[in-house]
C-alpha positions as CSV (number, residue, x, y, z in Angstrom):
1,M,-73.1,-30.9,-58.5
2,S,-70.9,-31.2,-55.3
3,E,-73.2,-29.6,-52.0
4,S,-72.7,-26.3,-50.9
5,P,-70.4,-26.4,-47.5
6,L,-71.9,-26.1,-44.2
7,V,-69.5,-23.4,-43.5
8,P,-68.8,-21.2,-46.8
9,P,-65.5,-20.4,-47.8
10,S,-63.8,-17.1,-46.1
11,S,-64.3,-14.5,-48.3
12,V,-62.6,-11.4,-45.6
13,V,-59.9,-12.7,-43.5
14,L,-57.8,-10.9,-40.9
15,V,-54.0,-11.5,-40.4
16,S,-52.6,-11.0,-37.3
17,G,-48.4,-10.8,-38.0
18,G,-48.6,-10.3,-41.6
19,S,-45.8,-8.2,-42.4
20,R,-42.9,-10.6,-42.7
21,G,-42.3,-14.5,-43.2
22,L,-45.2,-17.2,-42.8
23,G,-47.6,-14.5,-42.3
24,L,-47.1,-12.2,-45.3
25,A,-47.0,-15.6,-47.5
26,I,-50.3,-16.3,-46.0
27,V,-51.4,-12.9,-46.9
28,S,-49.5,-13.0,-50.6
29,D,-51.3,-16.6,-51.3
30,L,-54.8,-15.2,-50.0
31,V,-54.4,-12.1,-52.6
32,G,-53.8,-14.4,-55.0
33,N,-56.9,-16.8,-54.4
34,G,-59.3,-13.2,-54.7
35,V,-59.6,-13.2,-51.4
36,K,-60.3,-9.9,-49.7
37,V,-57.2,-9.7,-46.6
38,A,-56.7,-7.5,-43.7
39,A,-53.1,-7.7,-42.2
40,F,-51.2,-5.9,-39.3
41,A,-48.1,-6.2,-37.5
42,R,-46.4,-4.0,-34.8
43,T,-44.0,-3.0,-38.0
44,V,-45.3,-2.6,-41.4
45,T,-42.7,-4.2,-43.9
46,P,-42.2,-2.4,-47.7
47,E,-43.5,-6.5,-49.0
48,L,-46.7,-5.8,-47.3
49,T,-46.9,-1.9,-48.3
50,A,-46.1,-2.9,-51.6
51,L,-49.2,-5.3,-52.0
52,A,-51.8,-3.1,-50.6
53,E,-50.7,0.0,-53.1
54,K,-51.3,-2.9,-55.9
55,Y,-54.0,-4.6,-54.3
56,P,-56.1,-1.2,-52.6
57,D,-59.2,-2.5,-53.1
58,Q,-58.9,-5.8,-51.7
59,V,-56.1,-5.7,-49.2
60,H,-56.3,-3.2,-45.9
61,I,-52.7,-2.8,-43.6
62,G,-52.1,-1.3,-40.2
63,S,-49.5,-1.2,-38.1
64,V,-50.9,-2.4,-34.5
65,D,-49.5,-4.2,-31.7
66,V,-51.4,-7.5,-31.2
67,N,-51.2,-6.8,-27.2
68,D,-52.6,-3.0,-27.3
69,A,-56.6,-4.9,-27.8
70,K,-58.1,-1.0,-27.9
71,A,-55.8,-0.6,-31.4
72,T,-56.5,-4.2,-32.6
73,Q,-60.4,-3.3,-32.1
74,A,-60.2,-0.5,-33.7
75,F,-58.2,-2.3,-36.9
76,V,-61.1,-4.4,-36.7
77,K,-63.9,-2.1,-37.2
78,E,-61.6,-0.2,-39.7
79,V,-61.7,-3.7,-42.1
80,E,-65.4,-3.9,-41.4
81,E,-66.0,-0.6,-42.7
82,K,-63.3,-1.3,-45.9
83,L,-63.7,-4.5,-46.7
84,G,-67.0,-6.1,-45.0
85,P,-67.9,-8.4,-42.3
86,I,-64.9,-10.4,-41.2
87,D,-65.1,-14.2,-42.2
88,G,-61.9,-15.8,-41.5
89,L,-58.9,-15.0,-38.7
90,V,-55.3,-16.5,-38.5
91,N,-53.9,-16.0,-35.4
92,N,-50.2,-15.7,-36.7
93,A,-48.3,-13.2,-34.4
94,A,-46.1,-14.2,-31.9
95,I,-42.6,-13.8,-30.2
96,G,-39.9,-16.5,-29.8
97,Q,-37.7,-17.3,-26.8
98,D,-33.8,-17.9,-26.3
99,S,-33.6,-18.4,-22.8
100,L,-33.6,-21.6,-20.6
101,H,-36.6,-21.3,-18.3
102,V,-34.3,-20.7,-15.5
103,H,-32.8,-17.8,-16.8
104,T,-36.0,-16.2,-17.9
105,S,-37.5,-13.7,-15.6
106,A,-41.2,-13.4,-14.9
107,D,-41.9,-10.2,-17.0
108,Q,-40.4,-12.0,-19.8
109,L,-42.8,-15.0,-18.7
110,A,-45.6,-12.5,-18.9
111,H,-44.8,-10.9,-22.0
112,I,-44.1,-14.3,-23.8
113,I,-47.6,-15.5,-22.6
114,Q,-49.3,-12.2,-23.0
115,T,-48.2,-12.2,-27.0
116,N,-48.3,-15.7,-27.6
117,L,-51.3,-16.6,-26.0
118,T,-53.3,-14.2,-24.3
119,S,-53.7,-11.4,-27.0
120,P,-55.0,-13.8,-29.6
121,L,-57.5,-15.1,-27.6
122,V,-58.5,-11.6,-26.8
123,L,-58.7,-11.2,-30.7
124,T,-60.5,-14.4,-31.5
125,R,-63.1,-13.4,-28.8
126,F,-63.8,-9.9,-30.5
127,V,-64.0,-11.0,-33.9
128,L,-66.3,-14.0,-32.7
129,R,-68.5,-11.6,-31.0
130,R,-68.9,-9.8,-33.8
131,L,-69.6,-12.5,-36.3
132,L,-71.7,-14.3,-34.4
133,A,-73.8,-11.4,-33.9
134,K,-74.3,-11.2,-37.5
135,S,-75.3,-14.2,-38.1
136,L,-72.5,-15.4,-40.0
137,K,-70.4,-18.4,-40.3
138,G,-66.7,-18.6,-40.4
139,R,-63.5,-20.3,-40.1
140,I,-60.3,-19.7,-37.7
141,V,-56.9,-21.1,-38.3
142,N,-54.1,-20.8,-35.6
143,I,-50.4,-20.8,-36.3
144,T,-48.8,-22.8,-33.4
145,S,-45.7,-25.1,-33.5
146,I,-44.0,-28.5,-33.1
147,C,-43.0,-27.3,-29.9
148,A,-46.2,-27.7,-28.4
149,Q,-45.7,-31.3,-29.6
150,R,-42.1,-32.1,-28.2
151,G,-39.8,-30.7,-25.7
152,F,-36.9,-28.2,-26.6
153,P,-34.6,-26.6,-24.1
154,G,-34.9,-22.7,-24.2
155,L,-38.6,-22.8,-25.2
156,V,-40.1,-23.5,-22.4
157,A,-43.2,-20.4,-22.2
158,Y,-43.1,-20.6,-25.6
159,S,-44.4,-24.4,-26.0
160,A,-46.6,-23.6,-23.3
161,T,-47.9,-21.1,-25.2
162,K,-48.5,-22.6,-28.7
163,G,-49.8,-26.0,-26.3
164,G,-52.1,-23.6,-24.8
165,M,-53.5,-22.3,-28.5
166,D,-54.2,-25.8,-29.6
167,S,-55.9,-27.2,-26.8
168,A,-58.1,-23.4,-27.2
169,T,-59.0,-24.9,-31.1
170,R,-60.1,-27.7,-29.8
171,S,-62.7,-25.9,-27.4
172,L,-63.5,-23.6,-29.9
173,A,-64.5,-26.2,-32.2
174,R,-66.6,-27.2,-29.4
175,E,-67.8,-24.6,-28.1
176,L,-69.0,-23.1,-31.6
177,G,-71.3,-25.8,-32.7
178,G,-70.2,-25.9,-36.5
179,R,-70.8,-22.5,-36.4
180,V,-67.2,-21.7,-37.0
181,L,-64.5,-24.4,-38.0
182,A,-61.1,-24.1,-35.9
183,N,-58.1,-25.6,-36.4
184,S,-54.6,-25.3,-35.5
185,V,-51.5,-25.7,-38.4
186,A,-48.6,-26.8,-36.0
187,P,-45.3,-26.5,-38.3
188,G,-42.4,-27.8,-38.1
189,F,-39.1,-25.3,-37.2
190,F,-38.3,-22.8,-40.1
191,A,-34.9,-21.4,-40.9
192,S,-35.4,-18.4,-39.2
193,D,-34.7,-15.8,-36.7
194,M,-36.8,-17.9,-34.3
195,S,-35.3,-20.8,-34.4
196,A,-32.0,-19.5,-34.7
197,V,-32.1,-20.4,-30.6
198,L,-31.8,-24.0,-30.6
199,G,-28.3,-23.4,-32.7
200,Q,-27.0,-24.9,-36.1
201,T,-25.8,-28.2,-34.2
202,Q,-29.5,-29.3,-33.3
203,L,-31.2,-27.8,-36.1
204,D,-28.7,-30.3,-38.0
205,Q,-29.8,-32.8,-35.6
206,I,-34.0,-32.0,-36.6
207,V,-32.7,-32.0,-40.2
208,R,-31.2,-35.7,-39.8
209,R,-34.1,-37.2,-38.2
210,T,-36.5,-35.6,-40.8
211,P,-37.6,-38.3,-43.4
212,T,-38.0,-35.4,-45.9
213,G,-34.8,-34.0,-45.2
214,H,-35.2,-30.5,-44.8
215,L,-36.8,-27.9,-41.9
216,T,-40.0,-26.6,-42.8
217,E,-40.7,-23.8,-46.2
218,P,-43.2,-21.2,-45.6
219,D,-44.0,-22.4,-48.9
220,E,-45.4,-25.9,-47.5
221,V,-47.6,-24.0,-44.7
222,V,-49.7,-21.9,-46.7
223,P,-51.4,-24.5,-49.2
224,V,-52.6,-26.2,-45.9
225,V,-53.9,-22.7,-44.2
226,R,-55.6,-21.6,-47.6
227,M,-57.4,-25.2,-47.6
228,L,-58.9,-25.0,-43.9
229,L,-60.1,-21.3,-45.2
230,L,-61.1,-21.8,-48.4
231,D,-62.3,-24.9,-49.1
232,N,-65.5,-27.3,-48.6
233,T,-64.2,-29.5,-45.8
234,N,-65.3,-30.9,-42.2
235,I,-61.7,-30.6,-40.9
236,N,-62.9,-28.8,-37.5
237,G,-60.9,-29.1,-33.9
238,Q,-57.6,-30.8,-35.6
239,V,-53.9,-29.9,-34.9
240,L,-52.1,-30.2,-38.3
241,V,-48.6,-31.1,-37.6
242,L,-46.4,-30.2,-41.0
243,D,-42.4,-30.8,-40.3
244,G,-42.1,-33.8,-42.6
245,A,-42.6,-36.6,-40.0
246,A,-39.7,-35.2,-37.7
247,S,-41.7,-35.9,-35.0
248,I,-43.1,-39.3,-35.1
């Protein structure tokens, strides 16, 4: 019989930006694996609503802006009342960038940093304080980006925020002393609206230099997130890059 993990699998997971794309795929996968999941986004999509209606005792959703600290904290309390204490957090909510740095206004910079870095850290702090107050253990997965590892034009502020989350992940792992496993998952570019800023020519170049021959797909990221949340693992403070070796 294998030994029990020092940090048990998450049983109630909060996913920010869970209404579409990778976030929705993560929510769907966790629900399919029997996990209780809470998901929020500024706009709740029909797909997320359908999931909540199909699994009313397992899924709790809300229309919440990650930048509204009071609203996110109220949502966390709702989740605890309905599903139980949150012991897993996936910071997925983010906005992209489609402008060269010299053309990006100070207000735009502030909004990107607030949404992609400050607000996730504030949410993480709130969830951790409640988790540790209950003497529980847990897991955090930060969805970052290959942009934190490599430079791309038109993505200066976005890259800075994702690099900041990777750095925060490493420090959290140290600071939490093994009570919470904190890791980042850094996907390569998806074929999505967020990557459209690069243009088709640059996307084609990325595909050509990727040994696996294609852009990253959400279905390739989901199993890694699931593993970090549910498997008996000693992975902690790491950034797992999923880009088909394009960045090597």
